[in-house]
C-alpha positions as CSV (number, residue, x, y, z in Angstrom):
1,X,-0.7,0.0,0.2
2,X,1.3,3.5,-1.0
3,X,1.8,5.6,1.5
4,X,0.6,8.9,2.1
5,X,2.2,12.0,1.6
6,X,1.1,13.7,4.5
7,X,2.3,11.1,6.5
8,X,5.6,11.4,5.6
9,X,5.5,14.9,6.7
10,X,4.0,14.6,9.9
11,X,7.0,11.9,10.6
12,X,9.2,14.5,10.2
13,X,7.7,17.2,11.7
14,X,7.1,14.7,14.6
15,X,10.9,13.1,14.5
16,X,12.7,16.7,14.5
17,X,10.1,18.5,17.0
18,X,10.8,15.4,19.8
19,X,14.1,14.8,19.0
20,X,14.9,17.8,18.8
21,X,13.5,19.3,22.5
22,X,14.5,16.0,23.6
23,X,18.2,16.7,22.5
24,X,17.3,20.4,23.8
25,X,16.3,19.3,27.6
26,X,18.9,16.5,27.7
27,X,21.7,19.1,27.2
28,X,20.8,21.6,29.5
29,X,19.5,19.2,32.1
30,X,23.4,17.7,31.7
31,X,24.8,21.1,31.8
32,X,23.2,21.5,35.1
33,X,24.6,18.1,36.7
34,X,28.6,19.6,35.4
35,X,27.8,23.0,35.7
36,X,32.0,23.4,36.3
37,X,32.4,23.2,32.6
38,X,28.8,23.8,31.3
39,X,30.0,24.7,27.5
40,X,32.2,22.1,26.7
41,X,29.5,19.6,28.4
42,X,26.5,21.2,26.0
43,X,29.2,20.5,23.2
44,X,29.7,17.1,24.0
45,X,25.9,16.1,25.6
46,X,24.6,17.6,21.2
47,X,27.4,15.6,19.6
48,X,26.1,12.2,21.1
49,X,22.8,12.6,20.6
50,X,23.6,13.3,16.8
51,X,25.4,10.0,17.2
52,X,22.6,8.3,19.0
53,X,19.7,9.3,16.3
54,X,22.6,8.6,13.1
55,X,23.1,4.9,14.9
56,X,19.4,3.9,15.6
57,X,18.4,4.8,11.5
58,X,22.0,2.8,10.4
59,X,21.0,-0.1,12.9
60,X,17.8,-0.1,11.5
61,X,18.2,-0.5,7.8
62,X,21.6,-2.6,8.0
63,X,20.6,-4.6,10.8
64,X,21.2,-8.5,8.4
65,X,24.3,-6.7,6.6
66,X,26.5,-6.5,9.7
67,X,28.8,-8.2,11.9
68,X,27.4,-9.9,15.0
69,X,29.5,-8.3,17.2
70,X,29.7,-4.9,15.4
71,X,26.0,-5.4,15.7
72,X,25.1,-5.1,19.6
73,X,27.9,-3.2,20.7
74,X,26.3,-0.3,18.7
75,X,22.6,-1.5,19.7
76,X,24.7,-1.4,23.2
77,X,26.0,2.4,22.6
78,X,22.4,3.5,21.7
79,X,20.6,2.7,24.7
80,X,23.5,4.0,27.1
81,X,23.1,7.3,25.1
82,X,19.0,7.0,25.3
83,X,19.7,6.4,29.5
84,X,22.3,9.6,29.5
85,X,19.9,11.4,27.2
86,X,16.8,10.5,29.9
87,X,19.3,11.5,33.1
88,X,19.5,15.4,31.1
89,X,15.8,15.3,30.4
90,X,15.5,14.3,34.1
91,X,18.0,16.7,35.5
92,X,16.4,19.9,33.4
93,X,12.6,18.4,34.5
94,X,13.8,18.4,38.2
95,X,16.0,21.9,38.1
96,X,12.6,23.4,36.4
97,X,10.7,22.3,39.9
98,X,13.7,22.7,42.4
99,X,13.7,26.6,41.0
100,X,9.9,27.0,42.0
101,X,10.5,24.8,44.9
102,X,13.3,27.2,46.2
103,X,11.4,30.3,45.5
104,X,8.0,29.1,47.3
105,X,10.5,27.9,50.4
106,X,12.3,31.5,50.1
107,X,9.3,32.8,50.4
108,X,7.5,31.3,52.8
109,X,11.0,31.6,54.9
110,X,10.3,35.1,54.7
111,X,6.4,34.9,55.9
112,X,7.7,33.0,59.1
113,X,10.2,35.5,60.3
114,X,7.9,38.4,60.0
115,X,5.5,36.1,61.7
116,X,8.0,35.7,64.2
117,X,8.9,39.5,64.4
118,X,4.9,40.3,64.6
119,X,4.9,37.8,67.7
120,X,8.0,39.5,69.0
121,X,6.4,42.9,69.1
122,X,3.2,41.6,69.8
123,X,4.7,40.1,73.4
124,X,6.8,42.8,73.9
125,X,3.7,45.4,74.2
126,X,1.8,43.2,76.0
127,X,5.2,43.0,78.5
128,X,4.9,47.0,78.5
129,X,1.2,47.2,79.4
130,X,1.0,44.6,82.1
131,X,4.3,46.9,83.5
132,X,1.8,49.5,83.8
133,X,-0.5,47.9,84.8
134,X,1.0,46.5,87.9
135,X,1.4,49.3,89.4
136,X,-1.5,50.4,92.3
137,X,-4.1,52.6,91.5
138,X,-3.2,54.5,94.8
139,X,-0.5,55.2,93.5
140,X,-1.5,57.1,90.4
141,X,1.4,59.5,90.7
142,X,3.8,56.6,89.5
143,X,1.5,54.9,87.3
144,X,1.0,58.0,85.5
145,X,5.1,58.5,85.7
146,X,5.6,54.6,83.3
147,X,3.4,55.7,81.3
148,X,4.6,58.2,80.1
149,X,7.8,56.7,79.8
150,X,6.2,53.6,77.8
151,X,4.3,55.2,75.8
152,X,6.3,56.2,72.9
153,X,8.2,52.7,73.0
154,X,4.9,51.7,73.0
155,X,3.6,53.6,70.1
156,X,7.4,52.3,68.1
157,X,6.1,48.9,68.5
158,X,2.5,49.5,67.7
159,X,4.2,51.2,64.6
160,X,5.7,48.1,63.6
161,X,3.5,45.8,63.6
162,X,1.5,47.6,61.0
163,X,4.6,47.6,59.5
164,X,5.1,43.7,59.3
165,X,1.6,44.0,58.9
166,X,1.7,45.0,55.1
167,X,5.4,43.4,54.8
168,X,3.5,40.2,55.7
169,X,0.2,40.7,52.8
170,X,3.1,41.5,50.4
171,X,5.2,38.2,50.8
172,X,2.0,36.1,51.2
173,X,0.5,37.4,47.9
174,X,4.3,37.2,46.1
175,X,4.0,33.7,47.3
176,X,0.0,32.4,45.9
177,X,1.9,34.0,42.3
178,X,4.5,31.9,42.7
179,X,2.2,28.8,43.8
180,X,1.1,29.4,40.9
181,X,3.6,27.7,38.6
182,X,3.4,24.5,41.0
183,X,-0.7,24.5,42.1
184,X,-1.7,21.3,39.5
185,X,1.2,19.6,41.6
186,X,0.0,20.3,44.8
187,X,-3.5,20.0,43.7
188,X,-2.5,15.7,42.6
189,X,-0.5,15.4,45.2
190,X,-3.7,16.6,47.9
191,X,-5.7,14.5,45.9
192,X,-3.9,11.3,45.9
193,X,-2.9,11.9,49.9
194,X,1.3,11.9,48.9
195,X,3.7,14.7,48.7
196,X,4.5,17.2,46.3
197,X,7.9,16.1,45.6
198,X,7.2,12.6,45.7
199,X,4.4,13.1,42.8
200,X,7.6,15.4,40.7
201,X,9.2,12.5,40.9
202,X,6.8,9.6,39.6
203,X,6.0,12.6,36.7
204,X,9.2,13.0,36.0
205,X,9.9,9.2,35.6
206,X,6.9,9.0,33.0
207,X,8.4,11.8,30.9
208,X,12.0,10.3,30.9
209,X,10.1,6.5,30.2
210,X,8.6,8.0,27.1
211,X,10.4,11.1,25.3
212,X,13.6,9.3,24.7
213,X,12.5,6.5,23.0
214,X,9.4,7.8,21.3
215,X,12.2,10.4,19.5
216,X,14.2,7.3,18.3
217,X,10.6,5.8,17.5
218,X,9.8,8.5,15.5
219,X,13.2,9.0,13.7
220,X,13.6,4.9,12.5
221,X,9.9,5.2,11.4
222,X,10.7,8.0,9.2
223,X,13.1,6.7,7.8
224,X,11.4,3.8,6.6
225,X,8.9,5.5,5.7
226,X,11.0,7.6,3.1
227,X,13.1,4.0,1.8
228,X,9.6,2.6,1.1
229,X,8.3,6.2,-1.4
230,X,11.1,6.2,-2.6
231,X,11.0,2.7,-4.0
232,X,7.6,2.8,-4.8
233,X,8.1,5.5,-6.8
234,X,11.3,4.1,-8.8
235,X,9.0,0.6,-9.4
236,X,5.7,3.0,-10.4
237,X,7.9,3.8,-14.2
238,X,8.4,0.2,-14.7
239,X,4.7,-0.5,-13.9
240,X,3.5,1.8,-16.3
241,X,5.4,0.6,-19.2
242,X,5.1,-2.5,-18.7
243,X,0.8,-1.5,-19.1
244,X,1.5,0.0,-21.8
245,X,3.0,-2.8,-23.8
246,X,0.0,-5.0,-22.8
247,X,-2.4,-5.1,-26.0
248,X,-5.9,-4.1,-24.2
249,X,-8.8,-4.8,-26.5
250,X,-11.4,-2.3,-26.3
251,X,-13.8,-3.0,-28.9
252,X,-17.0,-5.4,-28.8
253,X,-16.3,-8.5,-29.8
254,X,-17.4,-9.6,-33.0
255,X,-19.8,-12.9,-33.0
256,X,-18.3,-15.6,-35.4
257,X,-20.7,-18.1,-37.4
258,X,-20.7,-21.0,-36.2
259,X,-22.7,-24.0,-38.2
260,X,-25.5,-25.4,-37.1
261,X,-25.9,-28.5,-34.2
262,X,-27.3,-30.8,-36.1
263,X,-28.6,-33.4,-33.8
264,X,-27.2,-36.4,-33.3
265,X,-29.1,-39.3,-34.8
266,X,-28.6,-43.5,-34.2
267,X,-26.5,-45.2,-36.2
268,X,-28.9,-47.3,-38.5
269,X,-27.2,-50.9,-40.1
270,X,-25.8,-50.5,-43.9
271,X,-28.8,-51.5,-46.6
272,X,-27.9,-54.7,-48.0
273,X,-27.0,-54.5,-51.8
274,X,-28.5,-56.1,-54.9
275,X,-26.7,-59.3,-55.6
276,X,-26.3,-59.8,-59.5
277,X,-26.0,-63.4,-60.0
278,X,-23.9,-63.1,-63.4
279,X,-21.1,-61.3,-62.3
280,X,-19.5,-64.9,-60.5
281,X,-20.2,-66.9,-63.6
282,X,-18.3,-63.7,-65.6
283,X,-15.9,-63.8,-62.9
284,X,-15.2,-67.1,-63.5
285,X,-14.8,-67.3,-67.6
286,X,-12.7,-65.2,-67.6
287,X,-10.4,-66.8,-65.6
288,X,-10.4,-70.0,-67.5
289,X,-10.4,-68.9,-70.6
290,X,-7.3,-71.1,-72.9
291,X,-4.0,-69.6,-72.7
292,X,-2.9,-71.0,-76.3
293,X,-4.7,-68.7,-77.4
294,X,-3.8,-66.1,-75.8
295,X,0.2,-67.5,-77.2
296,X,-1.5,-67.2,-80.5
297,X,-2.9,-63.5,-80.1
298,X,0.6,-62.2,-79.2
299,X,3.1,-64.5,-82.1
300,X,0.3,-63.2,-84.9
301,X,0.7,-59.4,-83.0
302,X,4.8,-59.3,-83.8
303,X,4.4,-61.1,-87.1
304,X,2.2,-58.0,-88.3
305,X,4.4,-55.7,-86.6
């Protein structure tokens, strides 16, 4: 069956997009793992990614023509390179998650710090207020003097509480904005009653197990489709020429006259012929003629001549 052009185009686009994105994620992920020599690691990972796809296509086309040792070594190399790519993708996705997670944790630390400062300021206000209230009402002069001394400190602490409250509101809103990046993960973790880090780990493993093997399969399928398409196009002119050389009758078939069918009749015995009674007498008379007379007639013929 002839492969459609749209299927081949779709395979090419899918193979290029999936393999390119997988290589991009893998290169960035491996570079993040070895950040000390990031450019060199990027170059190495890029060359390995290219060789992996070329080897996969070559193995698929020349599998039955290669030696056993060479064939299985290249297969082992493709598998190892696929594992390296998967490791790079895992590093890239986990780094992306850790960036959002660390931002949430840092904002959470700031919020907790502000809450602790609020608590300390409120405790100080309560302590000063309690110190004023502990003076009995009989010593009103001392109480008024102490209140006058502590009133500025209490006002300063109250002002600090208001400032901390505004900061807390801002940090809380910033943390909500950051949580939007991992909101679906948090919902999944609450739905399955699991820790968010465990959910992220399983999701990354699913992506890793599908991404690079799918890219290799798409490259092999694309090369196979292109080869099949070229073979079909090469065989099409030969089939057309053979069809042109074969005579075809399009006119109506002329009816040829046929002899009328004579019905078969039963074979009859031959009719008896009439017997001549004088035929046998003539035959006997001819057989008994005088031979001497015949000799005399022959001799007289010679004399005459």
